[in-house]
N, C-alpha and C positions, 0 to 999 in steps of 0.2 A: 210735207210741205217744206220747200227749201227755205233756208234761212231762219226756220223756227224747230226747235226741238219739240218733240211730244210734251215734255213737261212744262215747257214754256207756253205751249198753247192751252194746256189745260189750266195753268195758273191764270193766264189772261181772261179765260172763259169764267174762271171762278171769281175773278174780279168784277166781271161783268154780270155776276149771278146767274151763270149758266154752268154746265159740265159737259163733259164729252159722253156721249151715249154708248152703251154697250148692250146689244150689237148696234151696228149702224142703222139697221132697219127699224129702230125704235125711236130714232132721232125725229125730232120736229123740225130741224133745221140741218141741211146738208151742205157743207162747204166743198165745191169742186176744186181740188188742188190742181195747178197747172200740170204736175207730172202725171195726172190721170188721163190726159186727153187721149193719147194714142190707144190706151186699153178700153176706155169707155165710150167714146164718141162713134156712133153709126154714121155712114154716109148721108142718112137722111135727117140728121141733127137728133135722132134718139139717143137717149143715155142708157147703155147697156151695163146695168150696176150688179146684176147677178142676184138681186133681190128685190121684193115689192117694198114700196115705201110711199107714204102720204106726205113726206116731208117737203118743205118749201126748199128750193134750192138758191145758193148765192154763190158768187164767184169769190175766188182768192183775194182780189183786191178789195171787193166790198166787205168781206169778212175783216180784212186788216184794218179797213177804215172804220168799221163798227167798234173794234177794239182800241181805237185810237192810234194805231201805228201809222208811220208814214205812207202815203199812197199818191199817186199821180194827180195833179191839180185838173179840175174839170176844164173843159173847153167850151166855147160859145157852140150852142147846139140849135141848128135850125132846120134839120132834116127830120122826116117822120120815118117810121118803120117801113111803110109802103114804098117810100122812095129807094130805101136801102134794098128792099126785096126785089124791087124792079131794076134796080142797078146792077145786081149780082150777075143774073137772076138767082135769088135764094128763096127758099120756102120759109115760112114763119118759124118752123122749128129749126132750120139752119141757122137763122139770124139769132134766135134765142140761144142756140148753143155758142155762137160766137160771143155773145154778151156774157154768158155764164163762164167762159174761159178768158175774159178780159181783152178779146181781140178787138171787139167794139164796145162803146160805152153801154152801161145798163141803164134802163129807164125808157121812156116813150119818146124821148128825142135824141138825135144824134148830131154829131159834129161832121164837118167836111172830111176830116180825116178819116171818120167811121165809113163815110160813103165810098171813099177810095180804097179803103180795105175791104168793103163788102164786094165792090167790083173785082178786085185782086182775087178774092177767094172765089168768086163765081167762075172767073176765066180758068183757075187752076182745076176747080171740079169739072168744068166742061171739057178740060184737056185729059181728063181720067184720073185725076189725083184723089186720094182718099181725104175725106174732112179731117180725120184725127191727125193726118200727117200734115195738113195744112196748118191747122191750129198749132201743132207742136212747132212748126218752123216759124210761126208769127211770134209765139212766145219766146224762142230761142233769140230772134231778132230784138225782142223788148229786153231781153237780159243784157244785150250789148248796146243798148240806148237807141236802138233803130226801131223801125215801125214797118208794117206791111205795106203801108200806103207809099213809103219811100223806097221800097225794094223791088227789083224785078226777080221773081222766083220762078222755077221750073222744076220738074221732077226728072232725075236722071233715069238711065235704062235699069239701073239696079235698085231704084226706090228711093234714093236719098233726094231730099229737097235741096236744091242749090240756088245760090245767087248768081246774078250776072253783073259782073264789074268791068266796066270798059269793053264790053263785048265778049268777055271770057268768063267760064263757068268757075265758080268759087264755092267753098263751104260757106255755111251761114256765118261762120267767125271771120270770113273775109279771106281765108287761105285759098290761093288760086290752085287749081287742080291741074295735075299733069294730063296729057291727052287720054291715058287709059287710067281709070281709078276703081278701086274694088268698094265692096259695100262698107258702109260706116254709119255712125249715128252720133248723136250730139250728147252732151251731158244730162240734160233733162230726160231723155229717153233712157240712158244708163241708170240714171238715179231712180227713175220709175220701176224698172225692171229689179233694181236691188231691193226696193222696198217691198215689191210683190214676192220675191224670194225670201226675204226676211219674214214676212207675214205669214207665209206658208210653211214656214220652217226649214226651207232649203238654205240653210246658212252657207254652203260651199257656194252656191250660185250667187247669192247675196254679196258674199265676199268678192267674188269675180267682178260683179257689175259695179260695186262700190270703188273698187280699185280703178276701174276704167273711167268712172265718173270723176274721180280725183285727177286723173290725168287730163281729162278734157276741161275741167274747170278747176283752176288752180287758185280761187278765191274764196269759195263757200266753204266757212268752218263745219258746217253741219254734215257735209259728206264723210270726211275722215272721222267726225264725232260718231256716226252711225257706223262706220266701218270698225271703229274701236269696239263698239258694243257687240257687233257679231263676232270679232276675234276674241273677245273676253268669253262669249258663249260657247265659242269652239274650244276655250282652254288655252288659247295662245297668248298668254300674259304679257310677254316681251312686245310682241307685234301690237297688241292692243294699247299699251303704253306709248308705243311709238305714234299710234294713230291718234290718239288723244293729245299728245304733245304737238303733232302736226295741226290738228283741229285749233290749238291755243296759238300757235304761230301765225295761223290765218285770222283768228279772232280772239284776242287775248281776253276780251270781257265775256267770253261764252262760259257762263257759270256751271252749266250742266257738265262741261268737259273737266273743269276743275274738280267737280264733285266726284264724276266717274273715276277719274285719275285717283283722287283720294281713297275710293272704295277700293280700287285696284291695289294700291300700296298697301292699304290695311290689311287686305288678304294675303299679301306677300310679307307680313310682318315688318314693314318699313313705317313704323308709327310714326316717327317724327315728320317724314315726308308727308304721310297721310294728314296729319294735323296742318301742315302747311297748306296743303292743297285744299282742304276743308276751309282753312281760313281765307284762302283766295276766293272760293266760291261764295263765301259770305261777305267778303269785301266788295265783289262785283255786285252782289245781290243781297244787301243786308237783311232782308226778310227770308233768306233761304232756309227754312225751317230743318229741312233734312241734313243740311250741311252742318247747322248748329247742333242738331241732335247727335249725328254720328261722332262730331269731334268732343261733345260732353261724355257720350258713352266710352269713348276711347280714353279720354283722360281720367275717368273713374276706373277703367281697367288698369291704368298706369298708376292709380292711387293719387292722383294729382287733383285732389278734391278742390283746392282753392282756385284753380283755373276751371274746373268744371262748373263750379257753383253759379258764376255769372251767366254762363250760357243757358244753365237751366232756368234761372230767374227771367232771362230775356225769353225764352220760348214759353215760359208760364204766362207772360204777359201779352204774347202775340198769337199763340195758337188757339183754334177752335176749343179744343178739349184740353185744359191745362193740367189735368189730374196727375198724369205721368210726370210731367215736368216738375210740379209741386212735390211729388212724392220723392224724386231723386235729388231736388234741392234740399228738402230737409235730410235726406241720408248725408248729403255732402256737409251740412252744418252739424249733424251729430258726429261725423268722423273727424271734423275739424275741432269741435269741442273737446273730443276724447283725446286728441294729440296736443291740446294747449295746456 
């Protein structure tokens, strides 16, 4: 899910009294991340997940709304599902798929913007476009503050969804095309392919797709963060550090990037830098237990017990199982008493 690291999602779920299900088939609620549209959506609106599930589905925006994260303000709704289906024309399954991918609103009533979007989707499907490609294009427009209702789209001869700007073909980002243009994709598709490669263990492919996604999207800090994780797994420490720093240049408050940078620096023996990075992670997110834990362990390894003690005390007061933190806090006190 772009814009959120896996740890941040797990943390938000824990705060809400839920957890990430392993395996996904055992979940009671499944969130359809925007990046999954191309791989998951069949033209008739079915979701091809690759596994059977009885879970309830919700969209990415609805998921973020449930967790209290910023989401688009609701619009006035005066149209029914039947009106959108006729306007497309769309089947009930196709309309449900559009709602699950935030192309139209979720619920039983819809806005005028939803009606126009449904008509646009219907025209593209009638012209032979794939539903997954249309949804991915609509989401790419949303990322740029645009909407399907306000853009004229068509599919190129090489399969790319294009916008029409003043009568000329352009990519979804507004870049006008030369008369002859080769195959291309947007950042969302590249990110989805990178995630799929990472999940399947094909780290070389994941690296290539994350690097492409970085070039296509120069704002999202999670893309270089994920690339850093892949590079670290490949044993390319210098490249991984650069990727984490690129993530932080884009999003200085990305606590997970500070933490992973600290882990990498710790592995390389750069202890003071690691402590600084752990400190930044805890500054950005004061309850970041892993950052406090790693910093406290490192300080004990350096025999800096006076600095480690308050970190263990803080952990003992905040974590669900404080036994370890209390034990190490006691060890620090005994060491300090022995040296006084």
